[in-house]
Structure formats: C-alpha cells, structure tokens
C-alpha positions as CSV (number, residue, x, y, z in Angstrom):
1,M,8.6,-9.8,36.1
2,P,6.3,-8.7,33.3
3,E,6.0,-11.0,30.3
4,R,8.0,-9.9,27.3
5,A,5.9,-8.5,24.4
6,P,5.9,-10.4,21.1
7,R,8.4,-9.1,18.5
8,V,5.9,-8.7,15.7
9,G,2.7,-6.7,15.9
10,I,0.1,-7.4,13.1
11,V,-2.6,-4.8,12.4
12,V,-5.7,-6.1,10.7
13,R,-8.1,-3.4,9.5
14,T,-11.6,-4.7,8.8
15,K,-15.2,-3.6,8.3
16,N,-18.2,-5.9,7.7
17,R,-16.2,-8.6,5.9
18,P,-16.3,-11.6,8.3
19,A,-15.4,-14.1,5.6
20,F,-12.3,-12.2,4.7
21,L,-11.4,-11.7,8.4
22,R,-11.6,-15.4,9.1
23,R,-9.3,-16.1,6.2
24,A,-6.8,-13.4,7.3
25,L,-6.7,-14.7,10.9
26,A,-6.2,-18.2,9.6
27,D,-3.4,-16.9,7.4
28,V,-1.6,-15.3,10.4
29,A,-2.1,-18.5,12.4
30,A,-0.4,-20.5,9.6
31,Q,2.8,-18.5,9.9
32,R,5.9,-20.6,10.7
33,Y,7.2,-17.7,12.8
34,R,5.2,-17.7,16.0
35,D,6.3,-14.6,18.1
36,W,3.5,-12.3,17.1
37,A,0.3,-10.5,18.4
38,V,-2.6,-9.3,16.4
39,H,-4.6,-6.1,16.8
40,V,-7.9,-6.2,14.9
41,V,-9.4,-2.7,14.3
42,N,-13.1,-3.1,13.4
43,D,-13.7,0.3,11.8
44,G,-17.4,0.8,12.2
45,G,-18.5,-2.7,11.3
46,D,-20.6,-5.3,13.1
47,A,-18.8,-6.0,16.4
48,A,-20.7,-9.3,16.9
49,A,-19.5,-10.7,13.5
50,V,-15.9,-9.8,14.4
51,A,-16.2,-11.4,17.9
52,A,-17.6,-14.5,16.3
53,A,-14.7,-14.8,13.8
54,V,-12.2,-14.4,16.6
55,S,-14.0,-16.9,18.9
56,E,-13.6,-19.6,16.3
57,L,-9.8,-19.5,16.5
58,P,-7.9,-22.1,18.6
59,V,-7.3,-20.9,22.2
60,E,-3.6,-20.4,21.8
61,V,-4.2,-18.1,18.8
62,R,-7.2,-16.3,20.2
63,E,-5.2,-15.3,23.3
64,R,-2.9,-13.3,21.1
65,V,-5.7,-11.4,19.3
66,R,-7.0,-8.0,20.6
67,V,-10.0,-6.3,19.0
68,T,-10.9,-2.6,19.0
69,D,-14.4,-1.8,17.8
70,N,-15.1,1.7,16.5
71,E,-18.8,2.6,16.7
72,T,-18.4,4.8,13.6
73,P,-15.8,4.6,10.9
74,H,-12.6,6.6,11.6
75,G,-11.0,6.0,8.2
76,R,-8.2,3.8,6.9
77,S,-5.3,5.9,8.2
78,A,-6.9,6.4,11.6
79,A,-7.6,2.7,11.9
80,A,-4.0,1.9,11.0
81,N,-2.8,4.3,13.7
82,Q,-5.1,2.8,16.2
83,G,-3.7,-0.6,15.4
84,V,-0.1,0.5,15.7
85,R,-0.7,2.4,19.0
86,G,-2.3,-0.7,20.5
87,L,0.8,-2.8,20.0
88,D,4.0,-2.8,22.1
89,T,6.1,-4.7,19.7
90,E,9.5,-4.4,18.0
91,F,8.1,-4.8,14.5
92,V,4.8,-3.8,12.8
93,V,3.0,-5.0,9.7
94,L,-0.4,-4.1,8.3
95,H,-2.3,-7.3,7.2
96,D,-5.6,-6.0,5.8
97,D,-8.4,-8.5,6.0
98,D,-8.4,-9.3,2.3
99,D,-4.7,-10.0,1.7
100,L,-2.5,-13.1,2.4
101,W,1.0,-14.3,3.1
102,H,3.2,-17.3,2.3
103,P,3.7,-19.3,5.6
104,R,7.3,-18.1,5.6
105,F,6.6,-14.4,5.3
106,L,7.2,-13.4,8.9
107,E,10.1,-15.9,9.3
108,E,12.0,-14.5,6.3
109,T,11.3,-10.8,6.9
110,V,12.2,-10.9,10.6
111,R,15.4,-12.7,9.7
112,W,16.2,-9.9,7.2
113,L,15.8,-7.2,9.7
114,D,17.9,-9.0,12.3
115,E,20.6,-9.4,9.7
116,H,20.3,-5.8,8.3
117,P,20.1,-3.6,11.4
118,G,20.5,-0.5,9.2
119,D,17.2,-1.1,7.4
120,I,14.1,0.4,8.9
121,G,12.0,-2.1,7.2
122,V,11.9,-4.7,4.4
123,T,9.4,-5.5,1.7
124,A,9.1,-9.0,0.2
125,R,8.4,-9.9,-3.4
126,T,4.7,-9.8,-4.1
127,E,2.1,-11.3,-6.4
128,I,-1.2,-9.7,-7.3
129,V,-3.9,-12.4,-6.9
130,Y,-7.1,-11.8,-8.8
131,E,-10.4,-13.0,-7.3
132,A,-13.9,-13.4,-8.7
133,E,-17.1,-14.5,-7.1
134,R,-18.0,-18.1,-7.9
135,D,-20.8,-20.0,-6.2
136,G,-21.2,-17.4,-3.5
137,R,-17.6,-17.0,-2.5
138,F,-14.5,-15.4,-3.9
139,Q,-12.0,-17.7,-5.7
140,E,-8.6,-17.1,-7.3
141,V,-8.8,-16.6,-11.1
142,G,-5.2,-15.5,-11.9
143,R,-1.9,-14.1,-10.7
144,V,0.7,-11.7,-11.9
145,P,3.9,-10.5,-10.3
146,F,3.9,-7.0,-8.8
147,W,6.9,-4.9,-10.0
148,P,9.0,-7.9,-10.9
149,Q,11.7,-5.6,-12.5
150,L,12.3,-3.8,-9.1
151,T,15.8,-4.3,-7.8
152,A,15.8,-1.9,-4.8
153,I,13.5,0.4,-2.9
154,T,14.6,3.9,-3.7
155,Y,13.2,7.4,-3.0
156,A,13.4,8.1,-6.8
157,E,11.2,5.1,-7.6
158,L,8.7,6.0,-4.9
159,L,8.4,9.6,-6.3
160,Q,6.8,8.1,-9.4
161,V,4.4,5.6,-7.7
162,N,4.2,3.3,-4.7
163,R,6.4,0.3,-5.3
164,F,5.2,-1.9,-2.4
165,V,2.0,-2.5,-0.5
166,P,1.3,-2.9,3.2
167,I,0.9,-6.7,3.2
168,S,4.5,-7.1,1.9
169,Y,6.2,-4.7,4.4
170,L,7.5,-5.5,7.9
171,Y,9.1,-2.5,9.6
172,R,10.5,-1.4,12.9
173,R,8.0,0.2,15.3
174,A,10.6,2.9,16.0
175,L,9.9,4.3,12.5
176,H,6.8,6.1,13.8
177,D,8.8,7.7,16.6
178,D,11.1,9.2,13.9
179,V,8.8,10.1,10.9
180,G,5.4,10.1,12.5
181,M,2.2,8.1,12.1
182,Y,0.0,7.6,9.0
183,R,-1.6,10.9,8.0
184,E,-5.2,10.8,9.1
185,D,-6.3,13.5,6.6
186,I,-5.3,11.1,3.7
187,H,-7.9,8.4,3.2
188,A,-6.2,6.5,0.4
189,A,-2.5,6.1,-0.6
190,E,-1.7,6.7,3.1
191,D,1.0,4.0,2.9
192,W,2.7,5.7,-0.1
193,E,2.8,9.0,1.8
194,L,4.4,7.4,4.8
195,N,6.8,5.5,2.5
196,L,8.0,8.8,1.0
197,R,8.7,10.3,4.4
198,T,10.5,7.0,5.4
199,A,12.7,6.6,2.3
200,L,13.9,10.2,2.6
201,R,15.6,9.3,5.8
202,H,16.0,5.5,6.0
203,R,16.9,2.5,3.9
204,I,14.2,0.0,3.1
205,G,15.3,-3.5,2.2
206,L,14.0,-5.7,-0.7
207,L,13.7,-9.4,0.0
208,D,14.2,-11.1,-3.3
209,G,13.2,-14.5,-4.4
210,E,9.9,-16.3,-4.2
211,P,6.9,-14.0,-3.6
212,L,5.9,-14.1,0.0
213,A,3.1,-11.6,0.0
214,Y,-0.2,-11.8,-1.9
215,W,-2.1,-8.6,-2.7
216,L,-5.7,-9.7,-3.5
217,Q,-7.7,-7.7,-6.0
218,R,-11.4,-8.0,-7.1
219,A,-11.9,-6.0,-10.3
220,G,-15.5,-4.7,-10.7
221,V,-16.5,-5.3,-7.1
222,D,-17.7,-2.2,-5.3
223,G,-18.8,-1.4,-1.7
224,E,-17.5,-3.1,1.4
225,L,-16.3,-6.2,-0.5
226,G,-14.3,-4.2,-2.9
227,N,-10.5,-3.9,-3.0
228,S,-9.2,-0.4,-2.3
229,M,-7.3,-0.5,-5.6
230,F,-10.6,-0.4,-7.5
231,A,-13.2,0.7,-5.0
232,L,-11.1,3.7,-4.0
233,A,-9.5,4.5,-7.4
234,G,-10.8,8.0,-7.4
235,E,-9.6,8.6,-3.9
236,H,-6.2,7.3,-4.7
237,D,-5.9,9.8,-7.6
238,K,-7.2,12.6,-5.3
239,Y,-4.7,12.1,-2.6
240,D,-1.9,11.4,-5.0
241,Q,-2.5,14.9,-6.4
242,L,-2.8,16.4,-2.9
243,V,0.6,15.0,-1.8
244,R,2.4,16.1,-4.9
245,D,0.8,19.6,-4.8
246,E,1.8,20.0,-1.2
247,A,5.4,19.1,-1.9
248,L,5.6,21.3,-5.0
249,R,4.2,24.3,-3.1
250,A,6.6,23.8,-0.2
251,Y,9.5,23.6,-2.7
252,V,8.5,26.8,-4.6
253,E,7.9,28.6,-1.3
254,Q,11.5,27.9,-0.3
255,H,13.3,28.1,-3.7
256,G,11.0,30.2,-5.9
257,P,9.0,29.2,-9.0
258,G,11.8,29.2,-11.6
259,L,12.6,25.5,-11.8
260,A,9.0,24.5,-11.6
261,L,8.0,26.9,-14.4
262,Y,10.9,25.8,-16.6
263,L,10.3,22.0,-16.1
264,T,6.5,22.4,-16.7
265,R,7.1,23.8,-20.2
266,F,10.1,21.7,-21.0
267,I,8.3,18.4,-20.2
268,Q,5.3,19.6,-22.3
269,D,7.5,20.4,-25.3
270,E,9.5,17.2,-25.0
271,V,6.4,15.0,-24.9
272,A,5.1,16.8,-28.0
273,R,8.5,16.3,-29.7
274,Q,8.6,12.6,-29.0
275,L,5.0,12.1,-30.1
276,D,5.8,13.9,-33.3
277,E,8.8,11.6,-33.9
278,R,6.7,8.6,-33.6
279,R,4.3,9.7,-36.4
280,S,4.8,8.2,-39.8
281,L,5.8,10.3,-42.8
282,G,2.3,10.1,-44.1
283,Q,0.9,11.4,-40.9
284,R,3.4,14.3,-40.9
285,L,2.6,15.2,-44.5
286,T,-1.2,15.1,-43.7
287,G,-0.6,17.4,-40.7
288,A,1.5,19.8,-42.7
289,V,-1.2,20.1,-45.5
290,R,-3.9,20.6,-42.8
291,D,-1.8,23.4,-41.2
292,W,-1.2,25.0,-44.7
293,R,-4.9,25.0,-45.5
294,R,-5.8,26.5,-42.1
295,E,-3.2,29.2,-42.7
296,R,-4.6,30.0,-46.1
297,R,-8.2,30.3,-44.8
298,T,-7.1,32.8,-42.1
299,R,-5.3,35.2,-44.6
C-alpha cells in the first residue's frame, strides 16, 4: 500500500540566495505542525549552493525536501506552478525564501481549513518586517502590521489592491483544478491576479489574532537580494495595469462603453470638486483672480 502524501505542500522559490534559503528551510523545520513536504524550485540559480543548503538539514527534514533546478530562469509564476505541480498534497502554500512564519502558522491555518470546509483557503494576520544589512548580514530593524484594519477577505477589497501575500496564505490544492494555475505571462503581482479569480468564486478565510506570517522587506536593496516589493516595483505597476485593462476591455466588449465613459468623467470631476473644497478661502480667491486676469488678457 503506497504511503500517504503529506497534507501540506510548501513551495519555496529561490535563486542565488543560499543564506535566505537556509533560513527559510529552518523556518519550515521549526513548525509545530509536522505533516508537510517541501518543493524547492531553484529558478536558474547555483544548483550546488541549493544542494549544500539542503544537505545541512537534519535527515528527517531533508527526506521531505525535493529540489527542482532550472538551468535558466522560468520566472516567478512559472516557478510557482512548477512547485505546485510537483506536490501531491491536500493544501499548498508559497513560502518564498526570504519570508518567515510563526511556529504555529501551519498548525493554526490547517485547523482553520478543517473547521471551515467551505473556505478554499485562509490567510493569517501578517507583519511587515524590515531588514537592513548590518555586519555582512541582514538584521531586523522594524515591524509594522500589514492591513491591520482588515476584517474579511472580499472581492471588493481585492479589486483595489492585494490584501494578503503568499507567505500568509494556505489554500486547498483543488483551487487550481477550478480556477487554473498562476498566469505565467504575469511576472509580478501573479498572486493578486490568482486571488481575484479565486475570490470571484470562493470564500477565503481570515485568521484573526496574533500575526503568524512575516513578510520581510529590504528597502533600497536591488538585484537578487532585493525584495520583490521594491526590486520589482515597476513590474508590479506594469502588471497591475495589464490586469485592469484586460478586465475593462472584456467588460466593454460585452456591455458597451457607456458605463466606463460615464465613470471616467464622473470620477475626474468628483476628485476635482473634492480638491477644490479642501482649498482655503484665500486659495480660492487667488485662483479666481488669476482666472479673471487670464480672461482679461485673452479678450
């Protein structure tokens, strides 16, 4: 009889960041919940460095870690899909090599999904942890809560901006059978695009309380050691616009341009009105005089 697959599959994307990879694997090994397997996707980085990091793990941990080495980079989304497809587990979570968990993260999120069978996934409260290089290594220099005012994961909220990040989100592997994989033509914000497709059809839970996920950021650090929030800021904007433009064109193609044309002008006028209301009386008088003088000169 074949051995049962672990319940939780953990995808670790990495590339030429062995120190971060060691820290991430140690973070997984420190979880109180033990029924997991890891798929490390080395997306074009030094295979020997990845193998060395894995070899340092205790045997009982190392046996649950699988590595895929890409000779050339396939991209963030493709690497995520490789990781997911290489796992035969009930649940999936993306644990990128530079993020961290509280030791109870898997224990609490698995319990939530067991107790809420109608939820396709659950996201835990999250802290942003700022790092800076000190004495040749990155050290924590501050923390702030991530969306502390959030009370639920809704489609309306996700339309504005992504409200949770991969390190905080455990979901059912069956999600991909229903809504598809990460889009491989989107190389940043791929998680947000998948979340939009997900929330349109499924409920995503929010595990309140103490933060259990830590999204690490390194402002001003570029290149391979950079955090995607900063190093890929331009790419995030690019693909944010792409996703929104695709959705708008699809809507107009089906329903016509009327509502889009109306809202575009209405929003523009409403923003101008609200800005005008915030101006002081002196600013308004100055503007009125300027307009009067301009009109006199053009007569």
